[in-house]
C-alpha positions as CSV (number, residue, x, y, z in Angstrom):
1,M,-0.8,8.3,-20.2
2,N,-2.4,5.4,-19.1
3,L,-6.1,6.2,-17.1
4,S,-6.8,3.0,-16.4
5,P,-5.0,2.8,-12.1
6,L,-6.4,6.4,-12.4
7,I,-9.6,5.5,-12.5
8,L,-9.7,2.4,-11.1
9,G,-8.6,4.0,-7.9
10,L,-10.9,7.0,-8.3
11,T,-13.4,4.7,-8.1
12,I,-12.7,3.5,-4.6
13,I,-12.6,6.2,-3.7
14,V,-15.8,7.2,-4.6
15,V,-17.3,3.7,-3.2
16,A,-15.6,3.5,0.5
17,A,-17.3,7.4,0.5
18,G,-20.5,6.1,-0.3
19,L,-20.2,3.0,2.0
20,M,-18.8,5.0,4.7
21,F,-21.7,7.7,4.1
22,I,-24.8,4.9,3.8
23,F,-23.3,3.2,6.8
24,S,-23.2,6.9,9.2
25,L,-26.1,7.0,8.6
26,P,-29.1,6.1,11.4
27,S,-31.3,3.7,11.2
28,R,-33.3,1.6,13.2
29,S,-33.0,-1.9,10.5
30,R,-29.7,-1.6,10.7
31,P,-28.4,-4.2,13.5
32,R,-26.3,-2.3,15.5
33,I,-22.2,-3.1,14.7
34,T,-20.7,-5.0,17.7
35,L,-17.0,-4.1,18.0
36,R,-14.3,-7.3,18.2
37,P,-12.8,-6.4,21.4
38,L,-8.8,-5.4,21.7
39,P,-7.8,-5.9,25.1
40,A,-5.4,-2.9,25.1
41,L,-7.4,-0.3,23.8
42,Q,-9.7,-1.5,26.8
43,R,-6.6,-0.8,29.7
44,L,-6.0,2.1,27.0
45,R,-9.9,3.3,28.6
46,R,-8.3,2.9,32.1
47,A,-4.7,4.2,32.0
48,I,-6.6,8.0,30.3
49,G,-8.9,7.5,33.5
50,L,-6.0,6.8,35.8
51,T,-3.8,9.5,33.9
52,V,-6.7,12.5,35.1
53,E,-6.7,10.9,39.0
54,N,-3.1,11.3,39.5
55,G,-2.7,14.3,37.9
56,T,0.0,13.6,35.6
57,R,0.2,13.8,31.9
58,L,-0.8,11.9,28.5
59,H,1.4,12.6,24.8
60,V,0.0,11.5,21.6
61,S,3.4,10.7,19.0
62,I,1.2,11.8,15.6
63,G,4.8,10.5,13.7
64,K,5.9,11.7,11.0
65,A,4.2,11.5,7.3
66,S,3.1,14.3,5.7
67,I,-0.5,15.1,4.9
68,V,-0.3,15.2,1.2
69,G,2.2,12.5,1.2
70,P,1.6,8.5,0.5
71,N,1.3,7.9,4.3
72,N,-1.2,10.7,5.0
73,A,-3.2,7.6,6.2
74,S,-2.1,7.3,8.8
75,A,-1.6,10.6,10.0
76,L,-5.5,10.7,9.4
77,I,-5.9,8.8,12.4
78,G,-3.8,10.5,14.5
79,L,-5.0,13.1,14.4
80,S,-8.3,11.5,15.2
81,T,-7.3,9.4,18.0
82,L,-5.4,12.4,19.3
83,E,-8.9,14.7,19.6
84,R,-10.4,12.0,20.9
85,V,-8.1,11.4,24.1
86,S,-8.0,15.3,24.1
87,V,-12.1,14.9,24.9
88,L,-11.5,12.3,27.1
89,S,-8.2,13.5,29.3
90,S,-9.7,17.2,29.5
91,A,-10.9,17.2,33.4
92,A,-7.1,16.3,34.0
93,D,-4.8,19.0,35.9
94,R,-2.5,18.5,33.3
95,S,-3.1,19.1,29.5
96,P,-2.2,16.4,27.0
97,V,0.9,17.0,25.1
98,A,1.6,16.5,21.5
99,T,4.5,15.0,19.4
100,S,5.4,14.9,16.1
101,G,8.1,14.8,13.0
102,D,6.8,17.1,10.1
103,G,5.3,20.5,10.5
104,S,2.1,20.4,8.8
105,L,1.6,18.1,11.7
106,A,2.5,20.4,13.7
107,I,-0.1,22.5,12.9
108,L,-3.2,20.6,12.7
109,S,-2.0,18.9,15.6
110,Q,-2.5,22.3,17.6
111,G,-6.4,22.5,15.8
112,A,-7.3,19.1,16.9
113,M,-6.7,19.5,20.6
114,R,-8.4,22.9,20.0
115,A,-11.3,21.8,19.0
116,A,-11.2,19.4,21.7
117,F,-10.8,21.9,24.3
118,R,-14.2,23.8,22.0
119,S,-15.7,20.7,22.0
120,T,-16.2,20.4,26.1
121,N,-16.1,23.9,27.1
122,N,-12.0,24.4,28.4
123,L,-10.9,26.8,26.0
124,E,-9.2,28.4,28.2
125,Q,-7.1,25.1,29.5
126,Y,-5.4,25.0,25.6
127,E,-2.0,25.4,25.6
128,P,-0.7,25.2,21.9
129,R,3.2,25.3,22.9
130,Q,1.6,21.2,24.2
131,A,1.8,20.3,20.1
132,R,4.9,20.6,19.2
133,L,7.1,19.5,15.7
134,T,10.1,17.8,17.9
135,G,11.8,17.2,14.8
136,P,12.4,17.0,11.1
137,T,14.2,14.0,10.4
138,P,13.4,11.0,12.3
139,F,16.2,10.5,15.3
140,S,16.0,13.8,15.8
141,Y,12.0,13.4,16.0
142,I,13.3,10.3,18.7
143,A,15.3,12.8,20.1
144,G,12.9,15.3,20.6
145,T,10.0,13.8,22.3
146,L,12.5,11.3,25.0
147,P,12.4,14.8,26.8
148,V,9.0,14.7,26.3
149,I,8.8,11.0,27.8
150,T,11.3,10.8,30.9
151,D,10.7,15.3,31.9
152,E,7.8,15.7,32.1
153,R,5.0,13.4,34.4
154,V,3.5,11.3,31.3
155,S,2.0,8.3,32.6
156,T,0.4,7.4,29.5
157,H,2.0,7.4,25.7
158,I,0.1,6.4,22.7
159,L,2.3,6.3,19.1
160,V,-0.2,6.7,16.4
161,G,1.5,6.9,12.9
162,N,4.3,6.6,10.8
163,F,7.1,5.6,12.7
164,G,10.6,3.6,11.6
165,P,12.4,0.7,13.5
166,E,13.9,3.9,16.0
167,A,10.8,4.0,17.4
168,A,11.8,1.2,19.2
169,L,13.4,4.3,21.7
170,L,10.4,5.4,22.8
171,A,9.2,2.3,24.0
172,E,12.0,1.4,25.5
173,A,11.9,4.7,27.9
174,A,8.4,4.7,28.2
175,E,8.9,1.0,30.2
176,S,12.1,2.3,31.9
177,Q,9.0,5.4,33.6
178,G,7.2,2.7,34.2
179,A,4.2,4.5,32.0
180,F,1.3,2.8,30.2
181,F,2.9,2.6,26.1
182,L,0.2,2.0,22.7
183,A,1.6,1.4,19.8
184,A,0.5,1.2,16.1
185,T,1.7,2.0,12.6
186,D,1.4,1.2,8.8
187,S,5.6,0.9,9.1
188,I,6.0,-2.5,9.0
189,P,9.3,-2.7,9.8
190,A,8.5,0.1,13.2
191,Q,5.2,-2.7,13.3
192,A,8.2,-5.1,13.9
193,A,9.8,-3.3,16.6
194,L,7.1,-2.2,18.6
195,Y,5.7,-6.0,19.0
196,A,8.7,-6.3,20.1
197,T,9.2,-3.9,22.6
198,A,5.5,-2.1,23.3
199,G,3.2,-2.6,26.5
200,E,0.3,-3.0,24.3
201,P,0.8,-3.3,20.0
202,L,-1.8,-2.6,17.3
203,I,-1.6,-4.8,14.6
204,G,-1.9,-4.2,11.1
205,E,-6.0,-2.8,10.0
206,E,-6.0,-2.2,14.1
207,L,-4.4,1.0,13.6
208,F,-7.5,2.2,11.6
209,A,-9.6,1.1,13.6
210,L,-8.4,3.2,16.6
211,P,-11.0,5.9,16.2
212,A,-14.5,4.0,15.7
213,Y,-13.1,2.2,19.1
214,L,-12.5,6.1,20.8
215,Q,-15.4,7.0,19.3
216,P,-18.6,5.4,19.2
217,G,-21.0,5.6,16.8
218,G,-21.1,7.7,13.5
219,I,-18.7,7.6,10.4
220,H,-15.5,6.0,12.4
221,Q,-18.3,2.9,12.8
222,G,-19.2,3.4,9.5
223,G,-15.7,3.6,8.3
224,L,-15.6,-0.1,10.3
225,R,-18.5,-1.5,7.5
226,A,-17.1,0.2,4.3
227,Q,-13.5,-1.5,5.3
228,D,-15.7,-4.8,5.7
229,V,-17.5,-4.9,2.1
230,L,-13.9,-3.6,0.5
231,R,-12.6,-6.6,2.3
232,W,-14.7,-9.0,0.4
233,I,-14.4,-7.1,-2.4
234,V,-10.7,-7.8,-3.0
235,I,-11.3,-11.7,-1.3
236,A,-14.2,-12.6,-4.3
237,T,-11.9,-11.0,-7.0
238,L,-9.0,-13.0,-6.1
239,V,-11.1,-15.8,-6.0
240,I,-12.7,-15.2,-9.3
241,G,-9.7,-14.6,-11.3
242,G,-7.9,-17.7,-9.9
243,L,-10.2,-19.7,-10.1
244,L,-10.9,-18.2,-14.1
245,A,-7.4,-18.5,-14.4
246,L,-6.9,-22.1,-13.6
247,L,-10.3,-22.9,-15.9
248,G,-7.8,-20.6,-19.1
249,V,-10.3,-18.2,-19.8
250,V,-8.5,-15.4,-18.6
251,I,-4.3,-15.1,-18.4
252,L,-2.7,-14.1,-15.7
């Protein structure tokens, strides 16, 4: 068994976790981070405010990735987003609704919503049935989510997680209802489909920056700083490797 990939992977995880911890520590000497403006997220905050004012509902769909699968990073981002928007909309007359295509995500989404309502002292408004497993397969997940869009007075939709290109059906349904629709996914085919159909698509790594924009400070912004450091390390490694290959020092 070749242990080199395992050791490399563990090293990256340890370095990333260490950087996140260091950057999340409060420091007066460290310059304050300024996030790049994302108009889609600015409009999302406004849409959440309008949802509270209008007495309508907010819907967060966190995808179909298993929490123990290779795409679990997008699932964790979805859960973090669900908890934060539940806090932001806790004053609304109608509690948010969460949909997912995996049983473990459905259970964890219940916990995320419960934690959000507890933090705002509105635990009596928490409804476990508002976090739902709408289908265990890609198309049954979409079919089970469509009634949420059309029948439950939802005015703001947030898709954050792992989806297939069939998620474009949800975007079209929300568009027909005149609702705000923001989509972020780690799937390239789904990104292509949602870019053409969603009103406010996020592209690429903007998915992983979403919690930092919704909840400034702390571990989320530390994660953004860690991503920047790791990105520069990868760029430097590629450039140095290319130069060494051109000089004949190494053979790629």
